[in-house]
C-alpha positions as CSV (number, residue, x, y, z in Angstrom):
1,M,131.5,-147.2,167.6
2,I,134.7,-149.2,167.0
3,R,134.5,-153.0,166.1
4,M,138.1,-153.9,166.3
5,A,141.3,-152.7,168.1
6,I,142.7,-149.2,167.1
7,E,145.9,-147.6,168.0
8,L,145.8,-144.0,169.5
9,A,148.8,-141.5,170.0
10,A,149.1,-139.2,173.1
11,P,151.7,-136.6,172.1
12,V,153.8,-135.0,174.9
13,K,152.6,-131.6,175.8
14,I,155.0,-128.7,176.5
15,N,154.1,-125.4,178.2
16,L,156.4,-122.9,176.6
17,T,155.0,-120.3,178.9
18,L,152.8,-120.5,182.1
19,H,151.6,-117.2,183.6
20,V,149.4,-117.7,186.7
21,T,147.0,-114.9,186.5
22,G,144.7,-115.2,189.4
23,R,142.7,-117.6,191.8
24,R,139.0,-118.0,191.9
25,P,137.0,-118.3,195.0
26,D,136.7,-122.1,194.7
27,G,140.4,-122.3,194.7
28,Y,141.0,-122.9,191.0
29,H,144.0,-121.1,189.6
30,L,143.6,-119.0,186.4
31,L,146.3,-119.6,183.7
32,D,147.6,-118.1,180.6
33,S,149.8,-120.6,178.8
34,L,151.3,-121.2,175.2
35,V,151.2,-124.9,174.6
36,V,152.9,-127.0,172.0
37,F,153.2,-130.7,171.2
38,A,155.7,-133.1,169.8
39,S,155.5,-136.5,168.2
40,L,156.9,-138.6,171.1
41,G,154.5,-139.7,173.8
42,D,152.5,-142.4,175.2
43,R,150.5,-144.9,173.0
44,L,147.1,-146.6,173.6
45,W,145.4,-149.7,172.0
46,V,141.7,-150.0,172.5
47,E,138.9,-152.5,171.5
48,P,135.3,-153.2,172.6
49,A,135.0,-155.5,175.6
50,E,132.3,-157.0,177.8
51,E,133.9,-155.3,180.9
52,M,136.5,-152.4,181.3
53,A,140.1,-153.6,181.6
54,L,143.4,-151.5,181.6
55,Q,146.6,-153.2,181.0
56,L,149.9,-151.2,181.5
57,S,153.3,-151.5,179.9
58,G,156.2,-149.3,179.0
59,P,159.3,-147.8,180.9
60,F,156.9,-145.6,183.2
61,S,154.2,-148.1,183.9
62,R,155.3,-148.8,187.4
63,G,153.1,-147.0,190.0
64,V,150.4,-146.2,187.6
65,P,146.8,-147.2,188.6
66,A,145.2,-149.8,186.3
67,D,141.6,-149.1,187.6
68,G,139.2,-146.3,187.8
69,R,141.6,-144.0,189.3
70,N,143.3,-143.7,186.0
71,L,142.3,-140.8,183.9
72,V,142.1,-143.2,180.8
73,W,139.6,-145.3,182.6
74,R,137.6,-142.3,183.6
75,A,137.7,-140.9,180.1
76,A,136.3,-144.2,178.6
77,E,133.3,-144.0,181.2
78,L,132.8,-140.3,180.2
79,A,132.7,-141.4,176.7
80,G,130.1,-144.0,177.4
81,Q,132.6,-146.8,176.2
82,V,133.4,-150.2,177.8
83,L,136.9,-151.1,176.4
84,R,139.9,-153.2,176.8
85,I,142.8,-150.7,176.9
86,R,146.5,-151.3,176.6
87,L,148.4,-148.1,177.6
88,E,152.2,-147.7,176.9
89,K,153.6,-145.4,179.2
90,N,156.6,-143.8,177.5
91,L,156.6,-140.5,179.4
92,P,157.3,-140.0,183.0
93,H,154.4,-139.1,185.1
94,G,153.8,-136.3,187.4
95,A,156.3,-134.4,185.2
96,G,154.5,-131.3,183.7
97,I,154.3,-132.8,180.2
98,G,150.9,-134.1,179.7
99,G,151.1,-137.7,180.4
100,G,147.7,-138.9,181.9
101,S,146.0,-135.9,180.3
102,A,147.1,-136.6,176.8
103,D,146.2,-140.2,177.4
104,A,142.7,-139.3,178.4
105,A,142.4,-136.7,175.6
106,A,143.2,-139.5,173.1
107,I,140.3,-141.6,174.4
108,L,137.8,-138.5,174.3
109,R,139.1,-137.6,170.7
110,A,138.7,-141.2,169.4
111,F,135.0,-141.4,170.7
112,D,134.0,-137.8,170.0
113,A,133.5,-136.8,173.5
114,P,135.6,-133.6,173.6
115,Q,132.9,-131.7,175.6
116,R,133.7,-133.8,178.6
117,A,137.4,-133.0,178.7
118,I,137.5,-130.3,181.3
119,E,135.9,-132.8,183.8
120,L,139.1,-134.6,183.9
121,G,141.5,-131.8,184.6
122,A,142.9,-128.4,183.2
123,D,145.2,-129.9,180.8
124,V,142.9,-132.4,179.1
125,P,141.1,-130.0,176.8
126,V,144.4,-128.5,175.4
127,C,145.5,-132.2,174.6
128,L,142.6,-132.9,172.3
129,S,144.6,-131.0,169.5
130,S,148.3,-131.6,168.7
131,R,148.7,-128.0,167.4
132,P,149.9,-124.9,169.3
133,Q,147.4,-123.3,171.4
134,R,146.9,-120.7,174.0
135,M,145.3,-121.9,177.1
136,Q,143.5,-119.6,179.4
137,G,141.1,-119.5,182.3
138,I,141.2,-122.9,184.2
139,G,142.1,-124.7,180.9
140,D,138.7,-124.3,179.3
141,R,139.5,-121.3,177.0
142,L,141.6,-122.3,174.1
143,S,142.5,-120.6,170.9
144,R,144.9,-121.8,168.1
145,A,148.5,-120.2,167.8
146,E,148.6,-120.4,164.0
147,T,152.2,-118.6,163.7
148,V,154.1,-120.7,166.2
149,P,157.0,-122.3,164.4
150,A,158.5,-125.9,164.7
151,L,161.1,-125.8,167.4
152,P,163.9,-128.3,167.8
153,L,164.1,-129.0,171.6
154,V,165.4,-131.2,174.2
155,L,163.2,-132.5,177.1
156,A,164.7,-133.6,180.4
157,N,163.3,-134.9,183.5
158,P,165.5,-135.7,186.6
159,G,163.3,-138.7,187.7
160,V,161.4,-136.5,190.1
161,S,157.5,-136.6,190.2
162,L,156.0,-133.3,191.4
163,P,152.2,-133.4,192.3
164,T,150.7,-130.3,190.7
165,P,148.6,-129.3,193.8
166,A,151.8,-129.2,196.0
167,V,153.4,-126.7,193.4
168,F,150.4,-124.5,193.3
169,K,150.2,-124.5,197.2
170,A,153.8,-123.3,197.2
171,L,153.1,-120.4,194.8
172,S,153.4,-117.3,196.9
173,E,151.7,-114.8,194.4
174,P,148.8,-116.0,192.3
175,E,148.0,-112.6,190.8
176,N,150.5,-112.0,187.8
177,N,150.0,-110.4,184.4
178,D,148.9,-112.4,181.4
179,M,150.8,-112.7,178.1
180,G,149.0,-110.0,176.5
181,E,147.8,-110.0,172.9
182,L,149.9,-112.6,170.9
183,P,151.8,-110.9,168.1
184,A,152.0,-112.2,164.6
185,W,155.6,-113.3,164.7
186,P,157.2,-112.5,161.4
187,D,159.7,-115.5,161.7
188,R,161.4,-117.9,164.0
189,D,163.8,-115.3,165.4
190,G,160.9,-112.8,166.4
191,F,159.0,-115.6,168.1
192,L,162.1,-116.6,170.1
193,D,162.6,-113.0,171.2
194,W,158.9,-112.7,172.4
195,L,159.2,-116.2,174.1
196,G,162.4,-115.3,176.0
197,A,160.4,-112.3,177.6
198,Q,157.7,-114.7,179.1
199,R,158.0,-117.0,182.0
200,N,156.6,-120.0,183.9
201,D,155.3,-118.7,187.2
202,L,155.4,-122.2,188.7
203,E,159.2,-122.7,188.2
204,R,160.1,-120.9,191.5
205,P,157.9,-122.8,193.7
206,A,158.6,-126.0,191.9
207,R,162.4,-125.5,192.4
208,G,161.7,-124.8,196.0
209,L,160.2,-128.4,196.3
210,A,162.7,-129.9,193.9
211,P,166.0,-128.1,193.6
212,V,167.4,-130.5,191.1
213,I,165.1,-128.6,188.6
214,G,167.9,-126.0,188.7
215,D,170.5,-128.6,187.8
216,V,168.4,-129.7,184.8
217,L,167.9,-126.1,183.6
218,A,171.7,-125.7,183.8
219,A,172.5,-128.8,182.0
220,L,170.3,-127.6,179.1
221,S,171.9,-124.2,178.9
222,G,175.3,-125.8,179.1
223,A,174.4,-128.1,176.2
224,G,173.8,-125.0,174.1
225,A,170.2,-124.2,174.6
226,G,169.2,-120.7,173.6
227,L,166.3,-120.8,176.2
228,A,165.8,-123.3,179.0
229,R,162.6,-123.4,181.0
230,M,160.5,-125.6,183.0
231,S,157.3,-127.1,181.4
232,G,153.9,-127.0,183.4
233,S,154.2,-127.8,187.2
234,G,157.7,-129.6,186.5
235,A,159.8,-131.2,187.0
236,S,160.4,-131.7,183.3
237,C,162.3,-128.9,181.5
238,F,162.9,-127.9,178.0
239,G,165.7,-126.4,176.0
240,L,165.4,-124.7,172.6
241,F,168.1,-125.4,170.0
242,P,168.9,-123.9,166.6
243,S,168.4,-127.3,164.8
244,E,167.5,-131.1,165.0
245,A,171.1,-131.9,165.0
246,A,172.0,-129.6,167.6
247,A,169.2,-130.9,169.9
248,E,170.1,-134.5,169.2
249,A,173.8,-133.8,170.0
250,A,172.8,-132.0,173.3
251,A,170.5,-134.8,174.3
252,D,173.2,-137.3,173.8
253,R,175.7,-135.1,175.9
254,I,173.2,-134.7,178.8
255,S,172.1,-138.4,178.7
256,R,175.9,-139.4,179.0
257,A,176.4,-137.0,181.9
258,H,173.1,-137.7,183.8
259,P,172.4,-141.4,183.1
260,G,169.6,-141.5,185.5
261,W,167.7,-138.8,183.8
262,W,164.9,-139.1,181.1
263,V,166.2,-137.0,178.1
264,R,164.7,-136.9,174.6
265,S,165.2,-134.6,171.6
266,A,162.1,-133.8,169.4
267,V,160.8,-131.2,167.1
268,T,157.4,-129.5,167.9
269,I,154.4,-129.5,165.7
270,P,154.1,-126.0,164.1
271,G,150.9,-123.9,164.2
272,A,150.2,-124.4,160.5
273,D,151.4,-126.6,157.6
274,L,154.4,-125.1,155.9
């Protein structure tokens, strides 16, 4: 039990791959995804209170519910906590990069209630850890991916929020092959070669709903990304670059060309300490 205010981090989540491998009779889709995290993200401050309260701030706080509809609020209830929470929304929501799932996971992690994570959504369990993981099933089967290297990248969102259910509804083929056995990549080049042969099965339906995603991918490729792909159910996309300096320069170039977009450079957290 905490007795004073504590600060929590909710790192951004990036789906490097997202294979949709089936659909259960209850309608839930089965996934196979390689997920990584980077240091940028939302932040939370929590302290014990007499009654639950949620205060929102940050550039993406507008439109986010400050009551029991918010995953943070629900996570606190699942953890058996009554808290005063201040949530700083630095990530666009409905963007395929964690957002609310990472916020909820931060609460569950702080109060030792990880076993309740799947009750809040498929992305919440994977967000309990900031290390690369393979996420399978409906998000409930997780395994560490130790040999995933640190990756300099640029994240870009065109200011479009895509509801995940709408993207899955637009998916025409839910039965696709999985990633197979993950190899022990000998080096970064080997990992990138493997990654280039993978895919995001939600990219095509998402682009049908939001064609601007194609513009984002083109901008990342035009700025020098060796690989550009959508993350999660969109509309955020990532581009991989050979160095931090190259990623920072690309982010600056894209930001100047598209001032209405959210664009950030970052380096992902590797699978093991080097």
